N, CA and C atoms as an extended XYZ file, in Angstrom:
336
Properties=species:S:1:pos:R:3:atomname:S:1:resname:S:1:resid:I:1 pbc="F F F"
N      -140.169      -42.506       26.138 N   GLN     1
C      -139.225      -41.957       25.185 CA  GLN     1
C      -138.480      -40.791       25.834 C   GLN     1
N      -137.157      -40.813       25.733 N   VAL     2
C      -136.319      -39.768       26.309 CA  VAL     2
C      -135.735      -38.933       25.183 C   VAL     2
N      -135.729      -37.631       25.381 N   HIS     3
C      -135.095      -36.723       24.431 CA  HIS     3
C      -134.039      -35.926       25.179 C   HIS     3
N      -132.843      -35.820       24.612 N   LEU     4
C      -131.717      -35.199       25.299 CA  LEU     4
C      -131.173      -34.038       24.489 C   LEU     4
N      -130.873      -32.934       25.161 N   VAL     5
C      -130.295      -31.765       24.506 CA  VAL     5
C      -129.098      -31.288       25.318 C   VAL     5
N      -127.928      -31.281       24.668 N   GLU     6
C      -126.712      -30.815       25.326 CA  GLU     6
C      -126.458      -29.348       24.984 C   GLU     6
N      -125.758      -28.674       25.875 N   SER     7
C      -125.330      -27.297       25.630 CA  SER     7
C      -124.119      -27.010       26.506 C   SER     7
N      -123.493      -25.868       26.249 N   GLY     8
C      -122.404      -25.416       27.098 CA  GLY     8
C      -121.017      -25.553       26.497 C   GLY     8
N      -120.919      -26.157       25.336 N   GLY     9
C      -119.618      -26.277       24.710 CA  GLY     9
C      -119.115      -24.933       24.207 C   GLY     9
N      -117.862      -24.925       23.755 N   GLY    10
C      -117.282      -23.697       23.236 CA  GLY    10
C      -115.782      -23.807       23.118 C   GLY    10
N      -115.171      -22.665       22.894 N   LEU    11
C      -113.723      -22.567       22.758 CA  LEU    11
C      -113.154      -22.024       24.065 C   LEU    11
N      -112.157      -22.714       24.594 N   VAL    12
C      -111.558      -22.303       25.856 CA  VAL    12
C      -110.060      -22.559       25.786 C   VAL    12
N      -109.306      -21.761       26.494 N   GLN    13
C      -107.860      -21.971       26.547 CA  GLN    13
C      -107.516      -23.119       27.492 C   GLN    13
N      -106.401      -23.733       27.258 N   ALA    14
C      -105.925      -24.787       28.151 CA  ALA    14
C      -105.840      -24.253       29.575 C   ALA    14
N      -106.296      -25.063       30.512 N   GLY    15
C      -106.350      -24.652       31.904 CA  GLY    15
C      -107.676      -24.046       32.308 C   GLY    15
N      -108.520      -23.762       31.328 N   GLY    16
C      -109.807      -23.153       31.611 CA  GLY    16
C      -110.865      -24.172       31.990 C   GLY    16
N      -112.089      -23.673       32.132 N   SER    17
C      -113.205      -24.504       32.581 CA  SER    17
C      -114.428      -24.284       31.710 C   SER    17
N      -115.249      -25.305       31.651 N   LEU    18
C      -116.556      -25.237       31.007 CA  LEU    18
C      -117.511      -26.115       31.792 C   LEU    18
N      -118.793      -25.773       31.724 N   ARG    19
C      -119.813      -26.645       32.293 CA  ARG    19
C      -120.798      -27.017       31.198 C   ARG    19
N      -120.890      -28.294       30.926 N   LEU    20
C      -121.850      -28.804       29.956 CA  LEU    20
C      -123.137      -29.188       30.668 C   LEU    20
N      -124.254      -29.009       29.960 N   SER    21
C      -125.557      -29.381       30.487 CA  SER    21
C      -126.237      -30.347       29.535 C   SER    21
N      -126.970      -31.263       30.107 N   CYS    22
C      -127.776      -32.216       29.333 CA  CYS    22
C      -129.178      -32.187       29.923 C   CYS    22
N      -130.103      -31.596       29.182 N   VAL    23
C      -131.485      -31.519       29.632 CA  VAL    23
C      -132.259      -32.671       29.027 C   VAL    23
N      -132.931      -33.423       29.882 N   GLY    24
C      -133.700      -34.567       29.433 CA  GLY    24
C      -135.187      -34.338       29.561 C   GLY    24
N      -135.937      -34.774       28.565 N   SER    25
C      -137.393      -34.719       28.638 CA  SER    25
C      -137.926      -36.139       28.666 C   SER    25
N      -139.155      -36.276       29.100 N   GLY    26
C      -139.714      -37.608       29.252 CA  GLY    26
C      -139.806      -37.964       30.715 C   GLY    26
N      -140.874      -38.651       31.078 N   SER    27
C      -141.155      -38.917       32.491 CA  SER    27
C      -140.121      -39.825       33.148 C   SER    27
N      -139.362      -40.560       32.349 N   MET    28
C      -138.417      -41.527       32.914 CA  MET    28
C      -137.031      -40.961       33.154 C   MET    28
N      -136.734      -39.781       32.639 N   PHE    29
C      -135.357      -39.295       32.650 CA  PHE    29
C      -134.747      -39.322       34.043 C   PHE    29
N      -135.488      -38.850       35.026 N   ASN    30
C      -134.917      -38.747       36.374 CA  ASN    30
C      -134.690      -40.114       37.031 C   ASN    30
N      -135.183      -41.175       36.403 N   PHE    31
C      -134.986      -42.508       36.955 CA  PHE    31
C      -133.900      -43.283       36.215 C   PHE    31
N      -133.243      -42.618       35.297 N   LEU    32
C      -132.249      -43.278       34.454 CA  LEU    32
C      -130.828      -42.874       34.815 C   LEU    32
N      -129.882      -43.795       34.756 N   PRO    33
C      -128.479      -43.378       34.796 CA  PRO    33
C      -128.167      -42.628       33.501 C   PRO    33
N      -127.246      -41.702       33.586 N   VAL    34
C      -126.887      -40.876       32.436 CA  VAL    34
C      -125.370      -40.896       32.283 C   VAL    34
N      -124.950      -40.917       31.044 N   SER    35
C      -123.521      -40.938       30.752 CA  SER    35
C      -123.146      -39.778       29.851 C   SER    35
N      -121.944      -39.294       30.017 N   TRP    36
C      -121.330      -38.363       29.065 CA  TRP    36
C      -120.261      -39.129       28.294 C   TRP    36
N      -120.289      -38.982       26.972 N   TYR    37
C      -119.287      -39.533       26.084 CA  TYR    37
C      -118.637      -38.383       25.328 C   TYR    37
N      -117.537      -38.675       24.701 N   ARG    38
C      -116.923      -37.691       23.799 CA  ARG    38
C      -116.308      -38.416       22.608 C   ARG    38
N      -116.241      -37.682       21.520 N   GLN    39
C      -115.624      -38.213       20.308 CA  GLN    39
C      -114.719      -37.154       19.719 C   GLN    39
N      -113.429      -37.430       19.751 N   ALA    40
C      -112.443      -36.532       19.172 CA  ALA    40
C      -112.303      -36.843       17.692 C   ALA    40
N      -111.823      -35.891       16.913 N   PRO    41
C      -111.657      -36.113       15.470 CA  PRO    41
C      -110.801      -37.341       15.193 C   PRO    41
N      -111.325      -38.225       14.367 N   GLY    42
C      -110.586      -39.404       13.977 CA  GLY    42
C      -110.512      -40.496       15.019 C   GLY    42
N      -111.252      -40.334       16.116 N   LYS    43
C      -111.190      -41.329       17.193 CA  LYS    43
C      -112.579      -41.891       17.471 C   LYS    43
N      -112.592      -43.019       18.176 N   GLN    44
C      -113.861      -43.627       18.554 CA  GLN    44
C      -114.482      -42.867       19.722 C   GLN    44
N      -115.799      -43.008       19.842 N   ARG    45
C      -116.499      -42.390       20.956 CA  ARG    45
C      -116.036      -43.043       22.254 C   ARG    45
N      -115.830      -42.219       23.271 N   GLU    46
C      -115.236      -42.654       24.538 CA  GLU    46
C      -116.154      -42.279       25.689 C   GLU    46
N      -116.376      -43.226       26.598 N   LEU    47
C      -117.142      -42.933       27.800 CA  LEU    47
C      -116.306      -42.055       28.721 C   LEU    47
N      -116.881      -40.947       29.177 N   VAL    48
C      -116.164      -40.005       30.032 CA  VAL    48
C      -116.604      -40.122       31.487 C   VAL    48
N      -117.912      -40.117       31.715 N   ALA    49
C      -118.415      -40.126       33.081 CA  ALA    49
C      -119.834      -40.684       33.101 C   ALA    49
N      -120.195      -41.239       34.245 N   GLN    50
C      -121.543      -41.786       34.431 CA  GLN    50
C      -122.064      -41.368       35.789 C   GLN    50
N      -123.395      -41.268       35.875 N   ILE    51
C      -124.029      -40.966       37.155 CA  ILE    51
C      -125.303      -41.792       37.259 C   ILE    51
N      -125.581      -42.286       38.463 N   ASN    52
C      -126.798      -43.084       38.612 CA  ASN    52
C      -128.009      -42.165       38.769 C   ASN    52
N      -129.175      -42.759       38.887 N   SER    53
C      -130.401      -41.958       38.878 CA  SER    53
C      -130.481      -41.019       40.083 C   SER    53
N      -129.992      -41.462       41.224 N   GLY    54
C      -130.060      -40.637       42.421 CA  GLY    54
C      -128.940      -39.635       42.553 C   GLY    54
N      -127.912      -39.788       41.728 N   GLY    55
C      -126.772      -38.880       41.772 CA  GLY    55
C      -125.701      -39.255       42.776 C   GLY    55
N      -125.906      -40.350       43.495 N   GLY    56
C      -124.956      -40.689       44.543 CA  GLY    56
C      -123.779      -41.529       44.097 C   GLY    56
N      -123.851      -42.051       42.890 N   THR    57
C      -122.769      -42.892       42.379 CA  THR    57
C      -122.292      -42.352       41.048 C   THR    57
N      -120.995      -42.126       40.955 N   THR    58
C      -120.411      -41.593       39.732 CA  THR    58
C      -119.163      -42.400       39.365 C   THR    58
N      -118.869      -42.405       38.089 N   ASN    59
C      -117.656      -43.068       37.588 CA  ASN    59
C      -117.039      -42.203       36.505 C   ASN    59
N      -115.714      -42.282       36.389 N   TYR    60
C      -114.993      -41.448       35.431 CA  TYR    60
C      -113.913      -42.273       34.724 C   TYR    60
N      -113.652      -41.908       33.487 N   VAL    61
C      -112.481      -42.464       32.824 CA  VAL    61
C      -111.240      -41.863       33.498 C   VAL    61
N      -110.178      -42.626       33.546 N   ASP    62
C      -108.991      -42.200       34.300 CA  ASP    62
C      -108.458      -40.841       33.852 C   ASP    62
N      -108.555      -40.550       32.565 N   SER    63
C      -107.944      -39.334       32.037 CA  SER    63
C      -108.617      -38.054       32.528 C   SER    63
N      -109.819      -38.155       33.096 N   VAL    64
C      -110.506      -36.945       33.563 CA  VAL    64
C      -110.691      -36.921       35.071 C   VAL    64
N      -110.299      -37.968       35.751 N   LYS    65
C      -110.462      -38.010       37.210 CA  LYS    65
C      -109.728      -36.840       37.861 C   LYS    65
N      -110.420      -36.183       38.779 N   GLY    66
C      -109.846      -35.029       39.453 CA  GLY    66
C      -110.031      -33.726       38.713 C   GLY    66
N      -110.484      -33.793       37.472 N   ARG    67
C      -110.702      -32.575       36.676 CA  ARG    67
C      -112.170      -32.370       36.300 C   ARG    67
N      -112.879      -33.449       36.058 N   PHE    68
C      -114.286      -33.381       35.647 CA  PHE    68
C      -115.178      -33.863       36.786 C   PHE    68
N      -116.347      -33.259       36.883 N   THR    69
C      -117.339      -33.691       37.866 CA  THR    69
C      -118.698      -33.795       37.198 C   THR    69
N      -119.312      -34.958       37.314 N   ILE    70
C      -120.664      -35.152       36.807 CA  ILE    70
C      -121.644      -35.014       37.968 C   ILE    70
N      -122.750      -34.352       37.711 N   SER    71
C      -123.763      -34.179       38.742 CA  SER    71
C      -125.113      -34.063       38.060 C   SER    71
N      -126.176      -34.104       38.863 N   ARG    72
C      -127.504      -33.959       38.269 CA  ARG    72
C      -128.408      -33.211       39.230 C   ARG    72
N      -129.344      -32.506       38.619 N   ASP    73
C      -130.392      -31.802       39.357 CA  ASP    73
C      -131.709      -32.328       38.806 C   ASP    73
N      -132.294      -33.253       39.505 N   ASN    74
C      -133.513      -33.871       38.989 CA  ASN    74
C      -134.711      -32.921       39.009 C   ASN    74
N      -134.644      -31.874       39.800 N   ASP    75
C      -135.719      -30.865       39.749 CA  ASP    75
C      -135.708      -30.120       38.424 C   ASP    75
N      -134.525      -30.064       37.811 N   LYS    76
C      -134.384      -29.369       36.526 CA  LYS    76
C      -134.208      -30.334       35.363 C   LYS    76
N      -134.334      -31.645       35.639 N   ASN    77
C      -134.151      -32.661       34.589 CA  ASN    77
C      -132.827      -32.451       33.854 C   ASN    77
N      -131.779      -32.162       34.582 N   THR    78
C      -130.502      -31.793       33.963 CA  THR    78
C      -129.341      -32.551       34.603 C   THR    78
N      -128.461      -33.008       33.755 N   VAL    79
C      -127.191      -33.591       34.178 CA  VAL    79
C      -126.072      -32.676       33.689 C   VAL    79
N      -125.118      -32.404       34.563 N   TYR    80
C      -124.037      -31.492       34.255 CA  TYR    80
C      -122.702      -32.238       34.152 C   TYR    80
N      -121.798      -31.652       33.395 N   LEU    81
C      -120.417      -32.111       33.399 CA  LEU    81
C      -119.551      -30.862       33.574 C   LEU    81
N      -119.063      -30.676       34.786 N   GLN    82
C      -118.162      -29.567       35.079 CA  GLN    82
C      -116.753      -30.000       34.716 C   GLN    82
N      -116.125      -29.247       33.848 N   MET    83
C      -114.794      -29.594       33.352 CA  MET    83
C      -113.831      -28.487       33.742 C   MET    83
N      -112.791      -28.838       34.451 N   THR    84
C      -111.781      -27.874       34.869 CA  THR    84
C      -110.402      -28.311       34.383 C   THR    84
N      -109.453      -27.369       34.438 N   ASN    85
C      -108.077      -27.659       33.996 CA  ASN    85
C      -108.080      -28.377       32.647 C   ASN    85
N      -108.813      -27.808       31.715 N   LEU    86
C      -108.973      -28.448       30.408 CA  LEU    86
C      -107.656      -28.515       29.662 C   LEU    86
N      -107.500      -29.588       28.914 N   LYS    87
C      -106.298      -29.838       28.128 CA  LYS    87
C      -106.674      -29.970       26.661 C   LYS    87
N      -105.699      -29.811       25.802 N   SER    88
C      -105.974      -29.898       24.365 CA  SER    88
C      -106.563      -31.263       24.003 C   SER    88
N      -106.172      -32.285       24.718 N   GLU    89
C      -106.696      -33.625       24.422 CA  GLU    89
C      -108.147      -33.810       24.860 C   GLU    89
N      -108.728      -32.816       25.519 N   ASP    90
C      -110.160      -32.859       25.841 CA  ASP    90
C      -111.016      -32.348       24.688 C   ASP    90
N      -110.378      -31.833       23.650 N   THR    91
C      -111.114      -31.347       22.490 CA  THR    91
C      -111.897      -32.495       21.852 C   THR    91
N      -113.205      -32.309       21.723 N   ALA    92
C      -114.076      -33.357       21.207 CA  ALA    92
C      -115.496      -32.823       21.135 C   ALA    92
N      -116.352      -33.603       20.514 N   VAL    93
C      -117.789      -33.384       20.638 CA  VAL    93
C      -118.269      -34.248       21.803 C   VAL    93
N      -118.982      -33.620       22.714 N   TYR    94
C      -119.454      -34.295       23.920 CA  TYR    94
C      -120.942      -34.600       23.778 C   TYR    94
N      -121.293      -35.837       24.105 N   PHE    95
C      -122.664      -36.308       23.993 CA  PHE    95
C      -123.133      -36.828       25.350 C   PHE    95
N      -124.402      -36.610       25.660 N   CYS    96
C      -124.968      -37.318       26.800 CA  CYS    96
C      -125.860      -38.442       26.263 C   CYS    96
N      -126.021      -39.445       27.104 N   SER    97
C      -126.771      -40.620       26.698 CA  SER    97
C      -127.529      -41.192       27.880 C   SER    97
N      -128.749      -41.628       27.606 N   ALA    98
C      -129.569      -42.296       28.613 CA  ALA    98
C      -130.500      -43.245       27.889 C   ALA    98
N      -130.638      -44.456       28.416 N   SER    99
C      -131.542      -45.434       27.835 CA  SER    99
C      -131.344      -45.596       26.336 C   SER    99
N      -130.109      -45.712       25.923 N   ARG   100
C      -129.729      -45.920       24.520 CA  ARG   100
C      -130.183      -44.777       23.614 C   ARG   100
N      -130.456      -43.629       24.192 N   THR   101
C      -130.783      -42.430       23.436 CA  THR   101
C      -129.617      -41.452       23.543 C   THR   101
N      -129.362      -40.730       22.463 N   TRP   102
C      -128.252      -39.793       22.415 CA  TRP   102
C      -128.754      -38.390       22.095 C   TRP   102
N      -128.048      -37.399       22.653 N   GLY   103
C      -128.285      -36.037       22.232 CA  GLY   103
C      -127.516      -35.748       20.951 C   GLY   103
N      -127.591      -34.485       20.523 N   GLN   104
C      -126.946      -34.098       19.265 CA  GLN   104
C      -125.481      -33.744       19.457 C   GLN   104
N      -125.076      -33.556       20.686 N   GLY   105
C      -123.684      -33.254       20.980 CA  GLY   105
C      -123.416      -31.767       21.093 C   GLY   105
N      -122.364      -31.439       21.826 N   THR   106
C      -121.900      -30.056       21.950 CA  THR   106
C      -120.374      -30.079       21.831 C   THR   106
N      -119.847      -29.170       21.039 N   ARG   107
C      -118.424      -29.204       20.709 CA  ARG   107
C      -117.606      -28.429       21.729 C   ARG   107
N      -116.533      -29.045       22.174 N   VAL   108
C      -115.571      -28.413       23.080 CA  VAL   108
C      -114.224      -28.356       22.373 C   VAL   108
N      -113.679      -27.157       22.293 N   THR   109
C      -112.364      -26.977       21.687 CA  THR   109
C      -111.450      -26.309       22.695 C   THR   109
N      -110.343      -26.950       22.985 N   VAL   110
C      -109.381      -26.417       23.949 CA  VAL   110
C      -108.130      -26.011       23.191 C   VAL   110
N      -107.806      -24.742       23.254 N   SER   111
C      -106.633      -24.242       22.551 CA  SER   111
C      -105.437      -24.220       23.498 C   SER   111
N      -104.296      -24.600       22.956 N   SER   112
C      -103.081      -24.666       23.794 CA  SER   112
C      -102.248      -23.404       23.633 C   SER   112
């Protein structure tokens, strides 16, 4: 059983940066690929980035390529999403997911 807790969201001006964290518990977490999703108001949940268990393979939705970086520190059971050059359209609740388990989400608001 995996349990996920996200943190790091907040209010930031356009062009700013935030780093989200997803801490996973459970013996399997470090062996699982992890994804970050987001859900903007009135929109469907969208896959943002993925990372494999070893951290060597990552994928991004086109709209965040070059601005967001997903990484993981398996010693800390944590997956990060570094977000730079934030835009108003990045405003959403961000969720991490692993093995069909979801965290509670962390809200990111980008003011223009």
